[in-house]
C-alpha positions in Angstrom: -17.6 -4.5 -35.6 -18.6 -2.2 -32.7 -15.0 -1.1 -32.1 -14.5 -0.5 -35.8 -17.5 1.8 -36.0 -16.3 3.7 -32.9 -13.0 4.4 -34.6 -14.5 5.3 -38.0 -17.3 7.5 -36.6 -15.2 9.0 -33.8 -18.0 8.7 -31.3 -19.4 6.3 -28.6 -22.9 7.6 -29.0 -25.1 4.7 -30.0 -27.4 6.8 -32.2 -24.4 8.2 -34.2 -22.8 4.7 -34.3 -26.0 3.3 -35.9 -25.9 6.0 -38.6 -29.7 6.7 -38.3 -30.6 3.0 -38.4 -32.9 2.5 -35.4 -32.7 -1.3 -35.5 -28.9 -1.1 -35.4 -29.1 1.2 -32.4 -31.3 -1.3 -30.6 -28.8 -4.1 -31.4 -25.9 -2.1 -30.1 -27.8 -1.5 -26.9 -28.7 -5.1 -26.4 -25.1 -6.2 -27.0 -23.7 -3.9 -24.4 -26.5 -4.8 -21.9 -25.9 -8.5 -22.3 -24.7 -10.1 -19.1 -22.2 -12.2 -21.1 -20.4 -9.1 -22.3 -17.8 -7.8 -19.9 -15.1 -5.2 -20.0 -12.5 -7.9 -19.8 -13.9 -9.8 -22.8 -14.1 -6.6 -24.9 -10.5 -5.8 -24.1 -9.4 -9.4 -24.9 -11.1 -9.0 -28.3 -9.0 -5.9 -29.1 -6.0 -8.0 -30.0 -7.6 -10.9 -32.0 -6.6 -9.4 -35.4 -3.5 -7.7 -34.1 -1.8 -11.0 -33.3 -1.5 -12.0 -37.0 -1.0 -8.4 -38.3 2.3 -8.0 -36.5 4.0 -11.2 -37.8 7.6 -10.6 -38.9 7.5 -6.8 -38.3 9.3 -4.4 -36.0 6.4 -3.2 -33.9 6.2 0.0 -31.9 3.9 -0.7 -28.9 2.6 2.6 -27.5 0.7 2.9 -24.3 -0.8 5.9 -22.4 -3.7 6.8 -20.2 -6.7 9.0 -21.1 -9.3 10.3 -18.6 -12.8 10.1 -20.1 -15.1 12.7 -18.5 -18.9 12.3 -18.3 -21.6 14.9 -17.4 -23.0 13.8 -14.1 -25.1 15.0 -11.2 -24.9 14.0 -7.5 -27.9 11.7 -8.0 -26.6 10.2 -11.3 -22.9 9.2 -11.0 -23.4 5.7 -12.5 -20.5 4.3 -10.5 -18.1 6.7 -12.2 -15.1 7.8 -10.2 -13.2 11.0 -9.7 -10.8 12.1 -12.5 -8.8 15.2 -13.3 -9.1 18.1 -10.8 -12.2 19.5 -9.3 -15.7 18.0 -9.5 -15.1 15.7 -12.5 -16.3 12.2 -12.8 -15.6 9.5 -15.4 -13.4 6.5 -16.1 -9.8 5.9 -17.1 -8.7 4.2 -20.3 -5.2 2.8 -20.7 -4.8 1.1 -24.2 -1.7 -0.1 -26.0 -1.5 0.5 -29.8 0.7 -1.4 -32.3 2.3 0.5 -35.2 4.7 -0.7 -37.9 8.1 0.8 -37.1 9.0 1.0 -40.8 5.8 2.4 -42.4 4.0 4.0 -39.4 0.9 2.1 -40.3 -1.5 1.1 -37.5 -1.6 -2.7 -36.9 -4.3 -2.7 -34.2 -4.9 -2.6 -30.5 -2.8 -4.8 -28.3 -4.5 -4.7 -24.9 -5.0 -2.4 -21.9 -7.2 -1.6 -19.0 -10.4 0.3 -18.2 -11.2 1.3 -14.6 -12.8 3.8 -12.2 -11.4 5.3 -9.0 -13.0 4.6 -5.7 -13.6 7.1 -2.9 -11.8 5.2 -0.1 -8.7 6.6 1.6 -5.5 5.0 0.3 -2.3 4.1 2.0 0.5 6.5 1.0 1.8 5.6 -2.5 5.4 4.7 -1.4 4.0 2.2 1.2 1.8 0.2 -1.2 3.0 -2.8 -3.3 2.7 -2.6 -7.1 -0.5 -4.6 -7.2 -2.2 -1.9 -5.2 -1.1 1.0 -7.4 -2.7 2.4 -10.5 0.8 2.4 -12.0 0.7 -1.3 -12.3 -1.1 -0.8 -15.6 2.1 0.1 -17.3 3.8 -3.2 -16.4 0.8 -5.4 -16.8 -0.2 -4.0 -20.2 3.4 -4.4 -21.5 3.8 -7.9 -20.0 0.5 -9.0 -21.6 1.7 -7.5 -24.9 4.6 -10.0 -25.1 2.1 -12.8 -25.8 0.0 -10.9 -28.2 3.0 -9.7 -30.1 4.9 -13.0 -30.0 5.0 -13.2 -33.8 6.6 -9.9 -34.3 10.3 -9.8 -35.3 11.0 -7.2 -32.7 9.0 -5.0 -30.3 9.8 -1.5 -28.9 7.4 -0.7 -26.1 7.0 3.1 -25.7 5.9 4.8 -22.5 5.5 8.3 -21.2 7.1 9.8 -18.1 4.6 8.2 -15.9 5.9 4.8 -17.0 9.4 5.5 -15.8 10.0 3.4 -12.8 12.5 0.6 -11.9 10.2 -2.4 -12.2 9.5 -1.5 -15.8 13.2 -1.7 -16.6 13.8 -4.8 -14.5 11.0 -6.9 -15.8 10.3 -6.0 -19.5 13.4 -5.8 -21.7 14.7 -9.1 -23.3 16.5 -10.1 -26.5 13.5 -9.0 -28.7 11.6 -6.7 -26.5 13.0 -3.2 -25.9 11.7 -0.4 -23.7 11.7 3.3 -24.6 10.6 5.8 -22.0 10.8 9.5 -21.2 12.7 10.0 -17.9 10.7 11.4 -14.9 13.1 10.3 -12.1 16.8 11.0 -11.8 17.6 7.3 -11.1 20.6 6.4 -9.0 23.2 4.3 -10.8 25.3 1.5 -9.4 28.5 3.5 -9.7 27.1 6.1 -7.2 26.2 8.8 -9.8 22.8 9.9 -11.1 21.3 9.2 -14.5 20.9 12.8 -15.7 24.5 13.6 -14.9 25.7 10.5 -16.8 23.6 11.6 -19.8 25.2 15.1 -19.8 28.7 13.7 -20.2 27.8 11.9 -23.5 28.4 13.9 -26.7 25.6 14.5 -29.2 25.9 12.2 -32.3 23.1 13.8 -34.4 20.6 16.6 -34.5 17.3 16.8 -36.4 14.7 19.6 -36.9 11.1 18.6 -36.6 7.8 20.4 -37.2 5.4 20.6 -34.3 1.8 21.2 -35.3 -0.4 23.9 -33.7 -2.1 23.2 -30.4 -4.6 25.1 -28.4 -1.9 26.5 -26.1 0.8 27.2 -28.7 1.3 28.1 -32.4 3.0 25.7 -34.9 6.7 25.8 -34.6 10.0 23.9 -35.3 12.1 22.3 -32.7 15.6 20.9 -32.8 16.1 17.4 -31.3 19.5 16.3 -30.3 20.4 12.6 -30.1 23.0 10.9 -27.9 23.2 7.4 -26.5 25.3 5.4 -24.0 25.0 2.7 -21.3 24.1 3.0 -17.6 23.1 0.5 -15.0 20.3 1.6 -12.7 20.6 0.7 -9.0 17.7 -1.1 -7.4 15.8 1.3 -5.1 16.1 0.4 -1.4 12.4 0.9 -0.7 11.2 -1.1 -3.7 8.0 -3.2 -3.2 7.4 -5.4 -6.2 4.6 -7.7 -5.1 
């Protein structure tokens, strides 16, 4: 009920969620302050109705990260961590959303993670195993989705450029679970070539013109999307640390 109101009213402000009903505002506050209510339990509750909603469908499972900024002072950080650039504090939210691939309708939340960054010095990124990196959220969220979406006929997990790393491709795809991601890295292939070069040698099979809506930094415009596809086998990185 709380999550539904957050979505409908587009706010997390308790007063606005209560719609002017003071008793509802008090109830919301007591619920969130209850020691039995945890972030983990709330996230687990996201997928309760989604499990049955996806049955028999081709599901698009989209995941991405948002940085939620809060107004703070040095004396009132409320255990919030650094986000963005500069003197900004808040938390990070990484949810996965399920859509029907045929109709585009929203089927519900699948899972995700909420966390804050600490202030301690970290070992360089390349020297840390996966379980010590923030990027593990991409793998862990998608792996957990396999159980939540087990009734779906097929699942296509979709990730942004940040989710383009070898472990995603090695662990996730199977006979009914596909992975679609933008490329960030020019992966080495087992034949000695590179991924971008291999793509350039494949001919276009279709083109489509799409409408892009107006944004704060650009006017509305049309863009031409070119489609081509082929097969390539990515080579396992020599410095990979999976644990």
